[in-house]
N, C-alpha and C positions, 0 to 999 in steps of 0.2 A: 246384950241387948237382944232379944226376941224378934223375930221377925214378925212383922205385920199379917195381916189375913192375905190379902192379894202376894204379897212377896213372898207367905208361904206354899200359896199354892205353886205359883211362878217358880219356885226353888224344887217341888216336886217332880213337877212337869220336866223342869231340864235334866234332874237327876235321870229320870226316864230316857228324855232323848241320849246322852251322855251313853246309856247302857247298847243305842242300836246301830248295825253297822251301817253304812254308806255302801248305795250300789257301785256294780262294777263299772267302768268305762268301755267303752266301743267308740271304734271311729265308723260314721256316715259321713256321705255325701253332705257337701252343704245344703244342695239343694233339698233334702232331706232331713234339715235340721229342726225346722222351724219349730217352737213349742216344746223344743228339748232343754235340757240344762248341761251349759255349757264346761266343759270338764277340760280344759286346757288355757293355760293364757295366750290370748292371742297378738302375737306380735308384728309390729309394722315391717314388712318385708322392705318397703321403699319409703322415700320420703313423701308425704301429701300435703299441701301438690307434690306432684315429681320433679317440675318445673315450675316456674314461675308462670300464672292461668289468669285471664280477665276475667271480671267479676262480672260484668255486663256485657252486651250488647256496644258496640261502638267503634272508634278509630285511635289507634297505636300511633304517638308520638315521640320522634326524638326532642329531647327536653331544650337543645340548640334551637331548635326551628321554631319552637314555641317563643321563644324568647323574643322574636322578631313579631311579638302581636303587643308586644307589651305598653306600647302607644295607645292609646282609646281610637284614635283613628283609624287604624287599622282592623278593631274590628268587624269581624265578619268580610274583610275584604280579601284576603292572604289566601290565595289557594295553593293546595296542595296537590299536586297529582296521587291519586291512589294506586301503591305500586301492586297490590295483592291483596289474598284475601288469608286470615288465619282462622281455619273452623276447630272447631273444638276434636281431637282426635288425629286431627294431623301435625305431622312434622314442625318444628320449629322453622321459621322464616328469616330472614337476617332483611332488617329495616337500612335503607341509606339515607344520607344526607337529602333533606326539600323533600321527602317523601310523607305521602300518609299511607297505612295498613288499616283494612277492615279489619276487626276483630270479633269473632261473636263470645259467649259467653263459655267458658271454658276453653277455651283457644289457648294455646299456649304463644304469649306475649314475645312479638317477632323480637330477637335477640338487636341490643341496639336500642330499643323502645323503652323511657321510662316513663310514661303518663299514657294510661288510657281516658279517650273522653265520648262519656255517652251521645251515644246518635242523637236525643234530643236536644243536646247543645252545641250541634253542629248542622252547617246549611250543607246538605248531599249535593252533590249535581254528578252526572254521568259517570264523569271519570275523574272528578278530582273532590276536594270538601274544604269546606273553611270553618273554623271554629269560631262559635259567637256567644264567646264567654270572654270576662275581661280575664286577663292572665293572673292578676292578683287570686282570683278565687282558685286556683289551681295549684295542688302540691305534685312536689317529684312523688313519682310511686302511685299516684291518683289510682285508685282502681283495679290496681293489681294485686293478687294474692299470690303474696309471696313462695319460692318452692321451701318445704318443710315448715310452713308455719299452724299447718294444724299437727301434725305430728312427726317424727324422724324416723328416719329407718334403725330400727331394734327398739323402738318404746313401747311398750304394752298398751293398747289400747281396750282390751279390755281383760277382767279377771274371771277368772273361774265361778262357775257357782253363782250364774245370772240364768234367767229364761233369756232362750234364743228368740226374738220378737223381731217383729220389722225395723226398728232403730238397729237391734243390734246385728241383724243379719244383713243390715246394706255395712257395717263396720265389719263384719269377719270378711266379706266376698272382696272388700274395698283392701283388707290388710293384712288378709293370710294368704300364703304363696298358695298352697297345697288347695285342692278340690276339695279335699275331706277335712272335715273337724271332728275332734273329740269330744263326746257326750259322755255322761254318765246314763247309761239304761235305764229302759222303764219299770219305775217302780212296781211292783204283783203285789194287787192288793184283792184279796178274799174278804166278800161279806159276808158272814153271817146272823141270818136272821131267825130268831127262836121266840117261837109262841104256839100251844097248840091253835089259838084263837085266829091265827091270821089265814086269810084265804085272798086270792089271787082275784087281779081285774077281770071280770068275763065269768068265774063261777059264782055259782048260785051261792047266797048268802045269808044267814037267818040273824036273827037281831043281835044275839049273842056272840055273836062273831064280828070281825072288823078287818076291813080291807089291810093288806100288807102295804102300807105307806111308806114305813123308813127304809125299805131295799130302794125301791125307785127314788126316795128320798137320797141318798147317798150315791145310789148312779147319777143322777143327774146332777150333785155338788161334783162329782170326781170327772165328770165331762167337761168340767172348768179346768181342768189340770192335765191337758195332753199328757206329760212328764208322767202319766197313770196308766197301766192297765188294769182291767178287776175282771172280778167273776163274781159270784153271788148263787148262795144256795141257802135253803130255809130248812130249819131241824123244830120236830115238835120239841117238848118240853122234856126232856127223856134223857137221864145223865149220857147213855150211853150212845144213842144219837148223836147228839153234842159233843160227845169225846172222839168221835169217828170222824164227825164233818170236820175238827180242829187239827187233827192226825193228818187228813187229805191234804187241809188248806195249809198246812207247814211244810209239808212236804214241794208245794210249788210258789207258795209266796212269800213276800218279805215284810208282809202285815196282814195282819187280820182281825177285823171290827165287827163286834157285837153289835146285836143290837136287842135288846132285852135281858130278862134273865140274868141280871147283876144285883140284883137286890138283897134279902133276906128271907124270903118267902119259902115255903117246903119245894116249891117250884123255881126255881132261881140257882139254876145249877152252873155257870159261868163261872164264877169265882173258884168251887171245887175243880171243874176240867183247866182253866188254866194251871192252878198250882199242881195238880196232878201230872198236866204235860212238862213240868220241869222248870216251868217260866217265872221267873222274880217277878212277884209282885211290887211293883213303887208306888201304889196308891190304890186304894178300894174306899173311896168315897172322898167328895171334898168340900171346903164350907164354901157351896157355890148355891145357885137355885138360879133355874131349874138346872137338873143334873147330877145332883146331889153325889148319886150311887157309882158315878163314875169307877172305871177300875184300866190302870195302865201297869201293865205290864212286861218285861221284856223275857226272849227264851233265850237258852244258853250260846245259842247262836247269832246274837244282836235281834230278831225278828220281834216287830212289834205288834203286840196282844193288846186292842184297845175295848173295853167294854163298855158299850154306849146303855142308857136307858133306855125302857121303850115307849116311852111316850113322844108322838115329833116334835114337841118343839125343842124337848130337853135333848133328843139326836140332834136338830141341825143346830142348837146352840153349842153342844159338845164339841162336834166333829169342826166347827168351825173355829172355833177358838181353841182346842186343844189339841184335835187330830190332823188339820190342815199342818200346825205346827211343826208336831214331828213326822209326820210323812215330808213335808218340806225337808227337813234335816235329812232323812234316810233318802232323798232323790239328787241330795251332791248341792241344795242353795248354801249360798254362803249369808246369807241372812234374814229375817223372818219376814214374812207379808208384813208391809206398814201398817200403821195402825194412826186414822184420823181422831184428832180431837175437835169435834165439835159440839155446838149448842144445841140445848134443848129445850125450845119454846115454849111446850106445853107440862113443865116440871110441876110434880107436886110434893109435900112434906113426908110422904110413907118413905118407912127406911124398915130394912131386914138387918140381922145381927151376922149375914152372910153376905158374900158378893155377889150382887142382884145382876142377872140381866132381864134385860125389860125390851122386848119388841117395840121397834121405832119404824117409823116412815120418813124416807130423806126427802125434802122438798126442793122444790125448783131454787131456793136460794141460799141452798147450802145449811140449811139450819134442820134439825129433827121435829116430830113430832111422836110422842107417844101412842101407841098403839092401846085401844082395848082390849084386853087378853082378861081370859077366862080360866086360865092355869097351862099345864102343861101338855095338856090334852088339844089345847084350844087352835084345831087347822085353819079354823076360819082366820084368826088374828097372825096366824103364822103366813098366809097367803096373803094377809096385808100388808105383810114389812116388809120394810127394805133390810131390813137388819137387825143390827140388838146393841145396845149399849151396856156398858161394866160399869156398875156402882160400885161404890165400896161398902163395908159395910156401917153399918148405924149413922148413914151420908143421905139426906135427904135429894129427891132427885132434879134440882136442881143448876143448872150452868154449864160447865164445858165435860164432855167423859168420851173418854174412848169408845168409837162407832168401829164394828164390825160389819161391812156390807156382804151381804147374800153373794155378789159379783163378785171374783176376786181374781 
């Protein structure tokens, strides 16, 4: 059975991904690991929690002492002396018969205690405490987090291939025995902007010239990827200059991203330069709009060569939809970035015979609205959008669609 258009495009991108090398691993201090991709399984070096601990501030009791409160007339009247305080980080205490012990959240439950009753359910006196609730409402083990209930020693807490963020950092610090952790080294990317007409910000500009917005666009998007380090160069529409730029980039980069020069014009030299470098071109043109001329290739040593079209909307869409996916694979991620399915509120009946990426704005209620767009050079519409949706060929723009946010 032939593949549908979306599956065909995805298949081509996956084949390219399979030709790419994953970057090497390195060991870093845990304190320096935020934003990196984890390269090892994190094994719990002890039980979590390591001992029975209190789930809240309160008082620890022996169960036998609490049964003396079973009759309603004793409610709030039986005083037990407070024999000690169990604070978080202190060694375990032992509770004797007919006494209570104060315990703080995270403190080790005193040996012999079977229940922790919250402070607000007790009547506190300077040196004693009474329980102010019916015994029938108290269960054995109440408010005690048992040793190992989160994870046992030797359990795998984190698998490799995830981004180390705040929650993952908490797990690593708690579970990993050593102060170092193995991560994938940062992915090295070179951006090559091609075009005779490109001018930098601050340079005098004529009406027939344009600002180089694609380079800053990609740099800004890569800043959301702390697992990447990059540099950027510009090249005129000259075959030799682009060849030299690519040669230098391949000497020091894992991935090279071109903007412009990938179509069929007389000055579109990128396809020829990529083939001349010995790279295998896995696709050149995809059934998409915008961004159809996109080129994807792999060098003999597994480096990515990705040619994006020159118009800003095309650059943004194709990098977000395909470039990010390929870079993540090379960086060691085990999963693709999540894709949300969201409702389009102001859809229309327009269709294309290609996969259509339409700019949208995410609303406060989680729905999407189409952004008025005059084409792949409409930088105003690009700036008004929060992302785009993927619409299959011959499909009206109504309903739920995969949404790709510019923030990732």
